[in-house]
C-alpha positions in Angstrom: 28.5 -91.4 32.9 31.2 -94.0 32.3 29.6 -95.0 29.0 29.5 -91.4 27.8 33.1 -90.8 28.9 34.2 -93.9 27.0 32.5 -92.8 23.8 33.7 -89.2 24.0 37.3 -90.4 24.7 37.1 -92.8 21.8 35.9 -90.0 19.4 38.7 -87.7 20.5 41.4 -90.3 20.1 40.0 -91.4 16.7 40.4 -87.7 15.6 44.0 -87.7 17.1 44.7 -91.0 15.2 43.6 -89.4 11.9 45.8 -86.3 12.6 48.8 -88.5 13.3 48.7 -90.1 9.8 49.5 -86.9 7.8 52.1 -85.8 10.4 53.9 -89.2 10.2 53.6 -89.2 6.4 55.1 -85.7 6.2 58.0 -86.8 8.4 58.7 -89.9 6.2 58.4 -87.8 3.0 60.9 -85.2 4.4 63.4 -87.9 5.4 63.4 -89.4 1.9 63.4 -86.1 -0.1 65.5 -83.9 2.1 68.2 -82.2 0.1 69.4 -79.7 2.7 70.6 -79.7 6.3 67.5 -77.7 7.3 65.1 -80.3 5.8 67.0 -83.2 7.4 66.8 -81.3 10.8 63.0 -81.2 10.5 62.2 -84.7 9.5 63.2 -86.5 12.7 61.1 -84.5 15.2 58.1 -84.6 12.8 58.3 -88.4 12.4 58.8 -88.8 16.2 55.7 -86.7 16.8 53.7 -88.7 14.3 54.7 -92.0 15.9 54.0 -90.8 19.4 50.6 -89.4 18.5 49.7 -92.6 16.6 50.6 -94.9 19.5 49.0 -92.7 22.2 45.7 -92.3 20.2 45.6 -96.1 19.6 46.0 -96.8 23.3 43.3 -94.4 24.2 41.0 -95.6 21.4 41.3 -99.3 22.2 41.3 -98.7 25.9 38.1 -96.6 25.7 36.1 -98.6 23.1 37.2 -102.1 24.3 37.3 -101.2 28.0 40.9 -102.4 28.3 41.9 -101.1 31.7 45.7 -101.6 31.3 45.8 -99.6 28.1 43.7 -96.8 29.7 46.1 -96.7 32.7 49.1 -96.4 30.3 47.2 -93.8 28.3 46.4 -91.7 31.4 50.0 -92.0 32.7 51.5 -90.8 29.4 48.9 -88.0 29.3 49.8 -86.9 32.8 53.5 -86.8 31.9 52.7 -84.9 28.7 50.7 -82.3 30.6 53.6 -81.8 33.0 56.2 -81.5 30.1 54.0 -79.0 28.2 53.5 -76.9 31.3 57.2 -76.9 32.1 58.2 -76.1 28.5 55.7 -73.2 28.4 57.0 -71.7 31.6 60.6 -72.2 30.4 59.9 -70.6 27.0 58.3 -67.5 28.6 61.2 -67.2 31.0 64.1 -67.4 28.4 62.3 -65.1 25.9 61.5 -62.4 28.4 64.9 -60.7 27.9 66.3 -58.8 24.9 65.0 -56.7 22.0 66.3 -54.9 19.0 67.7 -51.4 19.4 66.2 -48.5 17.5 68.7 -46.8 15.2 68.2 -43.1 14.5 67.2 -42.4 11.0 66.8 -46.1 10.1 63.7 -48.1 9.5 65.4 -51.2 10.9 66.8 -52.1 14.3 70.2 -53.4 15.4 70.6 -56.6 17.5 73.3 -57.3 20.1 74.0 -60.8 21.3 74.6 -59.8 24.9 71.0 -58.4 25.3 69.4 -61.9 25.3 69.2 -64.6 27.9 72.4 -66.6 28.6 70.7 -69.9 27.9 69.8 -68.8 24.3 73.2 -67.2 23.8 75.0 -70.5 24.7 72.7 -72.7 22.6 72.9 -70.5 19.4 76.6 -69.7 19.8 77.6 -73.4 20.2 79.9 -74.2 17.3 78.0 -77.2 16.1 74.6 -75.5 16.4 75.7 -72.3 14.7 77.3 -74.3 11.8 73.9 -75.9 11.2 72.0 -72.6 11.6 74.3 -70.7 9.3 74.0 -73.4 6.7 70.2 -73.1 6.9 70.4 -69.3 6.5 72.7 -69.5 3.5 70.6 -72.3 1.9 67.4 -70.3 2.6 69.0 -67.2 0.8 67.8 -64.8 3.5 70.0 -62.1 2.1 69.2 -62.7 -1.6 66.7 -59.8 -2.0 69.2 -57.4 -0.4 72.2 -58.6 -2.4 70.2 -58.3 -5.6 69.3 -54.7 -4.9 72.9 -53.4 -5.7 71.5 -50.2 -7.2 69.3 -49.3 -4.2 69.9 -45.7 -3.0 71.2 -45.2 0.5 68.1 -43.4 1.8 65.9 -46.1 0.4 68.0 -48.8 2.1 68.0 -47.0 5.4 64.2 -46.7 5.3 63.7 -50.4 4.9 62.0 -52.5 7.6 64.4 -55.4 7.8 63.7 -58.6 9.7 65.9 -59.4 12.7 67.9 -62.0 10.7 68.3 -59.6 7.7 69.5 -56.8 9.9 71.9 -58.9 11.9 73.2 -61.2 9.1 73.0 -59.2 5.8 74.6 -55.8 6.8 77.3 -54.6 9.2 76.1 -53.2 12.5 75.4 -49.4 12.4 78.1 -48.8 15.1 80.7 -49.6 12.5 79.8 -46.5 10.5 80.8 -48.1 7.2 80.2 -46.2 4.0 77.2 -47.5 2.1 77.8 -48.4 -1.6 75.1 -51.0 -1.9 73.1 -53.4 0.3 76.0 -55.9 0.3 78.8 -53.4 -0.4 80.2 -51.4 2.5 83.6 -49.8 3.0 85.4 -48.7 6.1 85.4 -44.9 6.4 87.6 -42.5 8.3 84.9 -42.0 11.0 84.5 -45.7 11.7 85.2 -45.2 15.4 82.9 -48.0 16.5 84.8 -50.5 14.4 87.4 -51.2 17.1 84.8 -51.6 19.8 82.7 -54.2 17.9 84.4 -57.3 16.6 81.5 -57.7 14.0 83.0 -54.8 12.1 86.1 -56.8 11.3 84.0 -59.9 10.6 81.9 -58.3 7.9 82.7 -59.3 4.3 81.3 -58.0 1.1 81.3 -61.5 -0.3 77.6 -62.5 -0.8 78.4 -65.9 0.6 79.9 -64.4 3.8 78.4 -61.0 4.6 77.9 -61.1 8.4 76.9 -64.8 8.9 79.7 -65.2 11.4 78.8 -62.0 13.3 77.4 -61.9 16.8 74.7 -59.6 15.4 73.6 -62.4 13.1 73.3 -64.8 16.1 71.3 -62.1 18.0 69.0 -61.7 15.0 68.4 -65.5 15.0 67.7 -65.4 18.7 65.2 -62.5 18.3 63.4 -64.4 15.6 63.4 -67.5 17.7 62.2 -65.5 20.7 59.2 -64.2 18.7 58.3 -67.7 17.5 58.7 -69.2 21.0 56.3 -66.6 22.4 53.7 -67.6 19.8 54.3 -71.3 20.6 53.8 -70.6 24.3 50.4 -69.1 23.6 49.5 -72.2 21.5 50.8 -74.4 24.3 48.5 -72.8 26.8 45.5 -73.6 24.7 46.9 -77.1 24.0 47.5 -77.6 27.8 43.8 -76.8 28.5 42.7 -79.3 25.9 45.0 -82.0 27.4 43.6 -81.4 30.8 40.0 -81.8 29.5 40.9 -85.0 27.7 42.8 -86.3 30.8 39.7 -85.6 32.9 37.5 -87.5 30.5 40.0 -90.3 30.5 40.0 -90.5 34.3 36.2 -90.6 34.3 36.3 -93.4 31.7 38.8 -95.3 33.8 36.7 -95.1 36.9 33.6 -96.2 35.0 35.5 -99.3 33.7 36.5 -100.5 37.1 33.5 -102.8 37.3 34.5 -104.6 34.1 
């Protein structure tokens, strides 16, 4: 049984070692070719993940194939810590994304998003001045509003029927409560019945300048949170599968460690 566990653990870690190479190479490539703040933000965690996976797989591979008990012990300890961290993050991700959703607007194909509807933890992280400066830079560099700004001749009925993403709805147009007069996707003017304008500070923040729009609005932050919330829920599902895989590998590692005690 110990021999079988060693071989199986060696194969799994060899596959993990092969997987770590393109991840590490991708992180290094991003760090050298990054031209925007978004790309620079991605390269560090990708490189760190590649290095971690490389070292962990090597420890498991050498420990299993060469029956090095110290390496196997270190491998199992790190795996146990990783299982605990993945479990805690999955529970945390499900908890902070359980609150908040877009509000249906009558006669519109899109929803409106309000910052106060989401969890306080996400609100604080996204609204932090340094974090939001980086996020806003990424949104502008990613040209998330470009397709809307380009459609200057789009009729009002056609625009209202559009199914906008949370970020497009929150960052590329003023909130519906402002009751601005539509002249184009990126051209809105305050009308006489703009009663909600005084109640929502986003109405005063809106700017028809394509470089400004509603990127400093709370609705834009809410749209980012809603988008983040949807991604985190998908990540949580993937984490559950990954957690099951880690537990299986950890069990095989424990079996291999017990089988190597006599060496």
